C-alpha positions as CSV (number, residue, x, y, z in Angstrom):
1,M,12.0,-77.3,-90.1
2,S,8.8,-77.9,-88.2
3,I,6.1,-79.4,-90.3
4,W,3.6,-76.8,-89.1
5,L,6.0,-73.9,-89.9
6,L,6.5,-75.4,-93.3
7,I,2.8,-75.7,-94.0
8,G,2.2,-72.2,-92.7
9,L,4.8,-70.8,-95.1
10,A,3.3,-72.8,-98.0
11,I,-0.1,-71.4,-97.4
12,L,1.3,-67.9,-97.1
13,V,3.2,-68.3,-100.4
14,L,0.1,-69.6,-102.1
15,V,-2.0,-66.7,-101.0
16,T,0.7,-64.3,-102.1
17,L,1.1,-65.8,-105.5
18,I,-2.7,-65.8,-106.2
19,S,-3.8,-62.5,-104.5
20,V,-0.7,-60.3,-104.7
21,L,1.2,-61.4,-107.8
22,K,-2.1,-62.4,-109.6
23,L,-0.6,-65.7,-110.8
24,Q,-3.2,-68.1,-112.2
25,P,-4.4,-70.3,-109.3
26,F,-3.7,-73.6,-111.0
27,I,-0.1,-72.7,-111.7
28,S,0.2,-71.3,-108.1
29,F,-1.0,-74.6,-106.6
30,L,1.5,-76.6,-108.8
31,V,4.4,-74.4,-107.8
32,V,3.6,-74.6,-104.1
33,S,2.8,-78.3,-104.2
34,L,6.1,-79.1,-105.9
35,S,8.1,-76.9,-103.6
36,L,6.4,-78.2,-100.4
37,G,7.0,-81.8,-101.4
38,M,10.6,-81.3,-102.1
39,V,11.3,-79.2,-99.1
40,G,9.2,-81.5,-96.9
41,S,11.5,-84.4,-97.5
42,L,9.4,-86.2,-100.1
43,S,11.4,-87.6,-103.0
44,T,10.8,-86.3,-106.5
45,E,8.9,-89.5,-107.4
46,Q,6.7,-89.2,-104.3
47,T,5.9,-85.5,-104.9
48,I,5.0,-86.1,-108.6
49,A,2.9,-89.1,-107.7
50,A,1.1,-87.2,-105.0
51,I,0.3,-84.3,-107.3
52,Q,-1.0,-86.7,-110.0
53,K,-3.0,-88.7,-107.5
54,G,-4.5,-85.5,-105.9
55,M,-5.4,-84.0,-109.2
56,G,-6.9,-87.2,-110.6
57,G,-8.8,-88.1,-107.5
58,T,-10.3,-84.6,-107.1
59,L,-11.2,-84.0,-110.8
60,G,-12.3,-87.6,-111.3
61,S,-15.0,-87.3,-108.6
62,I,-16.0,-83.7,-109.2
63,I,-15.8,-83.0,-113.0
64,P,-19.1,-84.8,-113.9
65,I,-20.9,-83.0,-111.1
66,I,-19.5,-79.6,-112.0
67,I,-20.2,-79.9,-115.7
68,L,-23.7,-81.4,-115.3
69,G,-24.5,-78.9,-112.6
70,A,-23.3,-76.0,-114.8
71,M,-25.4,-77.3,-117.7
72,L,-28.5,-77.5,-115.5
73,G,-27.8,-74.0,-114.1
74,K,-27.4,-72.6,-117.6
75,M,-30.6,-74.2,-118.8
76,V,-32.5,-72.8,-115.8
77,A,-31.0,-69.3,-116.5
78,K,-31.3,-69.2,-120.3
79,S,-34.9,-70.5,-120.2
80,R,-35.6,-67.6,-117.7
81,A,-36.7,-70.2,-115.1
82,T,-34.5,-68.2,-112.6
83,F,-36.6,-65.1,-113.4
84,V,-39.9,-67.0,-112.8
85,L,-38.6,-68.5,-109.5
86,S,-37.2,-65.2,-108.2
87,E,-40.6,-63.6,-108.9
88,Y,-42.3,-66.5,-107.2
89,F,-40.1,-66.4,-104.0
90,V,-40.4,-62.6,-103.8
91,R,-44.2,-62.8,-103.9
92,L,-44.1,-65.7,-101.4
93,F,-41.7,-64.2,-98.8
94,G,-41.3,-60.5,-99.7
95,P,-38.0,-58.9,-100.6
96,K,-37.0,-58.2,-96.9
97,N,-37.3,-61.9,-96.0
98,L,-35.3,-63.3,-99.0
99,P,-32.1,-64.0,-97.0
100,V,-34.0,-66.2,-94.5
101,A,-36.0,-67.7,-97.3
102,F,-32.9,-68.7,-99.2
103,M,-31.3,-70.0,-96.0
104,V,-34.3,-72.4,-95.5
105,I,-34.3,-73.4,-99.2
106,G,-30.6,-74.1,-99.0
107,F,-31.1,-76.3,-96.0
108,I,-33.8,-78.3,-97.7
109,V,-32.0,-78.7,-101.0
110,G,-28.7,-79.3,-99.2
111,L,-30.0,-82.3,-97.1
112,P,-29.7,-84.8,-100.0
113,L,-27.3,-83.0,-102.3
114,F,-23.5,-82.7,-102.2
115,F,-22.4,-79.1,-101.6
116,S,-21.1,-78.5,-105.2
117,V,-24.3,-79.9,-106.7
118,A,-26.6,-77.7,-104.5
119,F,-24.4,-74.7,-105.0
120,L,-24.6,-75.0,-108.8
121,L,-28.3,-75.5,-108.6
122,L,-29.1,-72.5,-106.3
123,A,-26.4,-70.0,-107.1
124,P,-28.0,-68.9,-110.4
125,L,-31.3,-68.4,-108.6
126,V,-29.8,-66.3,-105.8
127,L,-27.7,-64.2,-108.2
128,S,-30.5,-63.5,-110.7
129,T,-32.8,-62.5,-107.8
130,A,-30.1,-60.2,-106.4
131,E,-29.5,-58.6,-109.8
132,R,-33.2,-58.1,-110.6
133,Y,-34.1,-56.6,-107.2
134,Q,-30.9,-54.6,-106.7
135,L,-29.9,-56.5,-103.6
136,P,-26.3,-57.1,-102.6
137,P,-25.4,-60.6,-103.9
138,V,-23.2,-61.6,-101.0
139,Y,-25.8,-60.4,-98.5
140,L,-28.4,-62.6,-100.2
141,G,-26.1,-65.6,-100.9
142,I,-24.2,-66.1,-97.6
143,P,-27.4,-67.3,-95.7
144,M,-28.0,-69.9,-98.4
145,L,-24.3,-71.0,-98.5
146,A,-24.2,-71.3,-94.7
147,S,-27.1,-73.7,-94.7
148,L,-25.5,-75.7,-97.5
149,S,-22.2,-75.9,-95.6
150,I,-24.0,-77.0,-92.4
151,T,-25.7,-79.9,-94.1
152,Q,-22.4,-80.9,-95.7
153,G,-20.5,-80.9,-92.4
154,F,-23.0,-81.9,-89.8
155,L,-25.6,-84.2,-91.2
156,P,-25.7,-87.7,-92.7
157,P,-26.0,-88.9,-95.4
158,H,-23.2,-86.5,-96.5
159,P,-19.9,-88.4,-96.9
160,A,-18.0,-87.2,-93.9
161,P,-20.9,-87.3,-91.3
162,Y,-22.0,-90.7,-92.8
163,Y,-18.5,-92.1,-92.4
164,L,-18.2,-90.8,-88.9
165,V,-21.5,-92.3,-87.8
166,T,-20.7,-95.7,-89.3
167,H,-17.1,-95.8,-88.0
168,L,-17.4,-94.5,-84.5
169,P,-18.5,-97.4,-82.2
170,G,-21.9,-96.7,-80.6
171,A,-22.9,-93.8,-82.9
172,D,-26.5,-94.0,-84.2
173,M,-27.6,-92.5,-87.5
174,G,-31.0,-91.2,-86.2
175,A,-29.5,-89.7,-83.0
176,T,-26.7,-88.0,-84.9
177,L,-29.1,-86.6,-87.5
178,G,-31.5,-85.4,-84.7
179,Y,-28.8,-83.7,-82.7
180,G,-27.3,-82.3,-85.9
181,I,-30.5,-80.6,-86.9
182,L,-30.8,-79.1,-83.3
183,I,-27.3,-77.5,-83.5
184,S,-27.8,-76.5,-87.1
185,I,-30.5,-74.0,-86.3
186,P,-28.4,-71.6,-84.2
187,A,-25.4,-72.2,-86.4
188,M,-27.4,-71.2,-89.5
189,L,-28.9,-68.1,-87.8
190,A,-25.6,-66.9,-86.5
191,S,-23.4,-67.5,-89.6
192,G,-26.0,-67.0,-92.3
193,W,-28.6,-64.6,-91.2
194,L,-26.9,-62.4,-88.5
195,F,-23.4,-62.4,-90.1
196,G,-24.9,-62.0,-93.5
197,K,-26.5,-58.7,-92.4
198,T,-23.0,-57.2,-92.1
199,L,-22.0,-58.0,-95.7
200,K,-24.3,-55.6,-97.6
201,N,-21.3,-53.5,-98.7
202,I,-19.0,-56.3,-99.9
203,P,-18.2,-55.3,-103.5
204,A,-19.0,-58.1,-106.0
205,T,-19.3,-58.5,-109.8
206,P,-21.1,-61.9,-110.0
207,M,-21.9,-64.0,-113.0
208,S,-25.1,-62.8,-114.6
209,F,-28.0,-65.2,-114.9
210,V,-30.6,-62.6,-115.9
211,E,-31.9,-63.0,-119.5
212,A,-33.6,-60.3,-121.6
213,D,-37.4,-60.2,-121.3
214,E,-39.2,-62.3,-123.8
215,V,-43.0,-61.9,-123.7
216,G,-44.8,-65.3,-123.6
217,Q,-41.5,-67.3,-123.5
218,N,-41.2,-67.9,-119.7
219,P,-41.7,-71.4,-118.3
220,S,-44.3,-71.7,-115.5
221,A,-43.4,-71.6,-111.8
222,A,-44.4,-75.3,-111.6
223,Q,-42.1,-76.3,-114.5
224,S,-39.2,-74.2,-113.0
225,L,-39.7,-75.8,-109.5
226,F,-39.9,-79.2,-111.0
227,I,-36.5,-78.9,-112.7
228,L,-35.0,-77.3,-109.6
229,L,-36.2,-80.0,-107.2
230,L,-35.8,-83.0,-109.6
231,P,-32.2,-83.9,-108.6
232,V,-33.1,-83.3,-105.0
233,V,-36.0,-85.8,-105.2
234,L,-34.0,-88.4,-107.2
235,I,-31.1,-88.4,-104.7
236,A,-33.4,-88.3,-101.6
237,I,-35.6,-91.2,-102.7
238,K,-32.6,-93.4,-102.9
239,S,-32.6,-93.4,-99.0
240,F,-36.1,-94.8,-98.8
241,V,-36.4,-97.2,-101.8
242,Q,-33.8,-100.0,-102.0
243,L,-34.1,-101.0,-105.6
244,P,-31.2,-101.2,-108.1
245,F,-32.8,-98.9,-110.6
246,I,-33.7,-96.3,-107.9
247,E,-30.2,-96.6,-106.4
248,L,-28.8,-95.8,-109.9
249,L,-31.1,-92.8,-110.4
250,G,-30.1,-91.6,-106.9
251,E,-26.4,-91.4,-107.7
252,P,-25.6,-87.6,-107.9
253,M,-24.1,-87.9,-111.3
254,V,-27.0,-89.9,-112.8
255,A,-29.6,-87.7,-111.0
256,L,-28.0,-84.6,-112.6
257,L,-27.7,-86.2,-116.0
258,V,-31.4,-87.1,-115.9
259,S,-32.2,-83.6,-114.7
260,V,-30.3,-82.0,-117.6
261,F,-32.2,-84.1,-120.1
262,A,-35.5,-83.1,-118.3
263,A,-34.5,-79.5,-118.5
264,V,-33.6,-79.7,-122.2
265,Y,-37.1,-81.0,-122.9
266,V,-39.2,-79.1,-120.4
267,L,-37.4,-75.8,-120.5
268,G,-36.2,-76.0,-124.1
269,I,-37.7,-78.3,-126.7
270,R,-41.2,-78.3,-125.3
271,R,-41.2,-74.5,-125.5
272,G,-40.0,-74.4,-129.1
273,I,-36.3,-73.7,-128.6
274,T,-34.1,-75.3,-131.3
275,W,-31.6,-78.0,-130.5
276,V,-28.9,-75.8,-132.0
277,E,-29.6,-73.1,-129.5
278,I,-29.8,-75.5,-126.6
279,S,-26.4,-77.1,-127.6
280,A,-24.8,-73.6,-127.7
281,W,-26.1,-73.0,-124.1
282,L,-24.6,-76.3,-122.9
283,V,-21.2,-75.6,-124.5
284,E,-21.2,-72.1,-123.1
285,S,-21.8,-73.5,-119.6
286,I,-18.7,-75.7,-119.9
287,K,-16.5,-72.8,-121.0
288,E,-17.6,-70.8,-117.9
289,V,-16.6,-73.4,-115.4
290,S,-13.4,-74.7,-117.1
291,P,-11.0,-72.3,-115.1
292,L,-12.7,-73.4,-111.9
293,M,-12.0,-77.1,-112.7
294,L,-8.3,-76.4,-113.2
295,T,-8.3,-74.6,-109.8
296,F,-9.9,-77.7,-108.2
297,G,-7.3,-79.9,-109.7
298,G,-4.5,-77.7,-108.2
299,A,-6.2,-77.7,-104.8
300,G,-6.4,-81.5,-105.0
301,A,-2.7,-81.8,-105.7
302,F,-1.8,-79.6,-102.7
303,K,-4.1,-81.6,-100.5
304,E,-2.5,-84.9,-101.5
305,V,1.1,-83.6,-100.9
306,L,0.0,-82.6,-97.4
307,Q,-1.4,-86.1,-96.8
308,E,1.7,-87.7,-98.1
309,M,3.7,-85.7,-95.5
310,H,1.6,-87.5,-92.8
311,V,0.0,-84.4,-91.2
312,G,-2.5,-86.6,-89.4
313,D,0.3,-88.5,-87.5
314,A,1.8,-85.2,-86.5
315,L,-1.5,-84.0,-85.1
316,H,-2.1,-87.2,-83.2
317,S,1.3,-86.9,-81.4
318,L,0.4,-83.4,-80.4
319,T,-2.9,-84.3,-78.7
320,Q,-1.8,-87.5,-76.9
321,G,-2.2,-87.1,-73.1
322,S,-4.2,-83.9,-73.3
323,A,-6.6,-83.0,-70.4
324,L,-9.0,-81.1,-72.7
325,N,-12.6,-82.2,-73.3
326,P,-12.4,-84.9,-76.0
327,L,-15.1,-83.0,-78.0
328,I,-12.8,-80.0,-78.1
329,I,-9.8,-82.1,-79.1
330,A,-11.8,-83.8,-81.9
331,W,-13.0,-80.4,-83.1
332,G,-9.4,-79.0,-83.0
333,I,-7.9,-81.9,-84.9
334,A,-10.6,-81.7,-87.6
335,A,-10.1,-77.9,-87.8
336,V,-6.4,-78.1,-88.3
337,L,-6.8,-80.8,-90.9
338,R,-9.4,-78.7,-92.7
339,I,-7.1,-75.7,-92.7
340,V,-4.1,-77.6,-94.2
341,T,-5.9,-79.9,-96.6
342,G,-8.8,-77.8,-97.6
343,S,-11.3,-80.7,-97.6
344,S,-14.0,-81.1,-95.0
345,T,-14.5,-84.7,-96.1
346,V,-10.8,-85.5,-95.8
347,S,-10.5,-83.8,-92.4
348,G,-13.6,-85.5,-91.0
349,I,-12.6,-89.0,-92.2
350,T,-9.0,-88.6,-91.1
351,T,-10.0,-87.3,-87.6
352,A,-12.3,-90.3,-87.1
353,G,-9.3,-92.6,-87.4
354,L,-7.1,-90.5,-85.1
355,I,-9.8,-90.1,-82.4
356,L,-10.8,-93.8,-82.0
357,P,-8.4,-94.5,-79.1
358,L,-9.6,-91.4,-77.3
359,L,-13.3,-92.4,-77.7
360,A,-12.5,-95.8,-76.2
361,S,-10.8,-94.4,-73.2
362,S,-13.0,-91.4,-72.4
363,G,-16.5,-92.7,-72.8
364,T,-17.5,-89.7,-74.8
365,N,-20.9,-89.8,-76.5
366,P,-20.1,-91.0,-80.0
367,N,-23.0,-89.1,-81.6
368,L,-21.7,-85.8,-80.2
369,L,-18.1,-86.7,-81.1
370,A,-19.2,-87.2,-84.8
371,L,-20.9,-83.8,-84.7
372,S,-17.9,-82.0,-83.1
373,I,-15.6,-83.5,-85.8
374,G,-18.1,-82.4,-88.5
375,A,-18.2,-78.8,-87.0
376,G,-14.4,-78.7,-86.9
377,S,-14.1,-79.8,-90.5
378,M,-15.8,-76.6,-91.7
379,V,-13.5,-74.1,-90.1
380,L,-11.5,-71.4,-91.9
381,S,-12.1,-72.4,-95.5
382,H,-9.5,-70.6,-97.7
383,V,-7.6,-70.9,-101.0
384,N,-7.0,-74.6,-100.9
385,D,-10.8,-75.4,-100.6
386,A,-12.9,-76.0,-103.8
387,G,-15.9,-74.3,-102.1
388,F,-13.9,-71.1,-101.6
389,W,-13.3,-70.9,-105.4
390,L,-16.9,-71.7,-106.3
391,Y,-18.0,-68.8,-104.1
392,K,-15.3,-66.4,-105.3
393,E,-15.9,-67.1,-109.1
394,Y,-19.7,-67.2,-109.1
395,F,-20.2,-64.2,-106.8
396,G,-17.3,-62.2,-108.3
397,V,-15.6,-61.4,-105.0
398,S,-11.9,-60.7,-104.5
399,I,-9.8,-63.0,-102.5
400,K,-9.6,-60.5,-99.7
401,N,-13.4,-60.1,-99.6
402,S,-13.9,-63.8,-99.9
403,L,-11.8,-64.3,-96.8
404,R,-13.8,-61.7,-94.9
405,S,-17.2,-63.1,-96.0
406,W,-17.0,-66.8,-96.9
407,T,-14.1,-67.8,-94.6
408,I,-15.6,-66.0,-91.6
409,M,-19.0,-67.4,-92.2
410,E,-17.6,-71.0,-92.3
411,T,-15.6,-70.3,-89.1
412,I,-18.7,-68.9,-87.3
413,L,-20.8,-72.0,-88.1
414,A,-17.9,-74.3,-87.0
415,V,-17.6,-72.5,-83.7
416,M,-21.4,-72.4,-83.2
417,G,-21.4,-76.1,-84.0
418,L,-18.9,-76.8,-81.2
419,I,-20.8,-74.7,-78.7
420,G,-24.0,-76.6,-79.6
421,V,-22.3,-79.9,-79.1
422,L,-20.9,-78.8,-75.7
423,V,-24.4,-77.6,-74.6
424,L,-25.9,-80.9,-75.7
425,E,-23.3,-82.7,-73.6
426,L,-24.3,-80.8,-70.5
427,V,-28.0,-81.6,-71.2
428,L,-27.5,-85.2,-72.0
């Protein structure tokens, strides 16, 4: 059986198990991963090893981020800092301009932060604002999520763009960042602002981050902004100050840990909240994200089984000798790898290795090639992508509506990214 037919059937079965039969996502991923490995000619040992490696690698890298991010989000919500910030942003921008405001905020916060960190930091703010002002949460959230996705896929120092710039001969960090910001603007406007306007009627039952009114107990806007931006500043400063202590503080896990302690003091202890109550908040935050972490582990297992089946090699053989523009080929390879592995980082890094011979023979601008791969690595996010599940669970959207909102948004920004790269090629 063709590897592509096999992968297509696996994804179809996965969607059916989760959305039609309502089987728990973690179990669904395990069933499909085991079945795919065995049918895909992997031995039992190879299949089990791939599942264990995929789960371990995914959870090992993301669990500290998810837990600390959830703790920080819970502190911000329980202390009513989300209330204070939503009031502040409404006064600053006005209710009608909030989608654009959150899109800009998402871009700024997303520049130095990994997607999952920025999501966990900003989602409570977006959802509490939507609840308090009776705005559709998806309509308000998609512009912010579009800008976060764009920074993750297009712009260094995020892992995949950074890897591409440092591994494609001739690519320059500054040029790629500059070109990336140029193509990010129309991509954000199209996928976040314009497409977001069509999503006002998407039904959603999001997590609630609105706390009961407590007169005199709210933190100030300055305190709330300080806690929101602290991890952003700690991670960003690492790029400018090359000192061991600063580099340690700039690691996302450490930056979030420091920010959690700062939130505990500034938003909790300093305002007279007991440690017993604060501890209860932190434990509650872990309970809320535990099902999500299981889903991430299952998605990681599925991704690793696909990699063990050498999907990249199969793609490379398909594209050899093609007369297409190398930028389109690179985008297409990254897109297929994104669809089958669920990881923008994996698809970007893998595509870089596959595309090197084409870069050497075609003379394509390596900065634009890096951006085309980054754009392709964002396309068609679905049930094997951790970001899909973050969005679905936090915003309380069904799988069907997640596909028609989140998945389409990701695809629009990927296509707009490719168009932007092709336009830049003509200009340059």
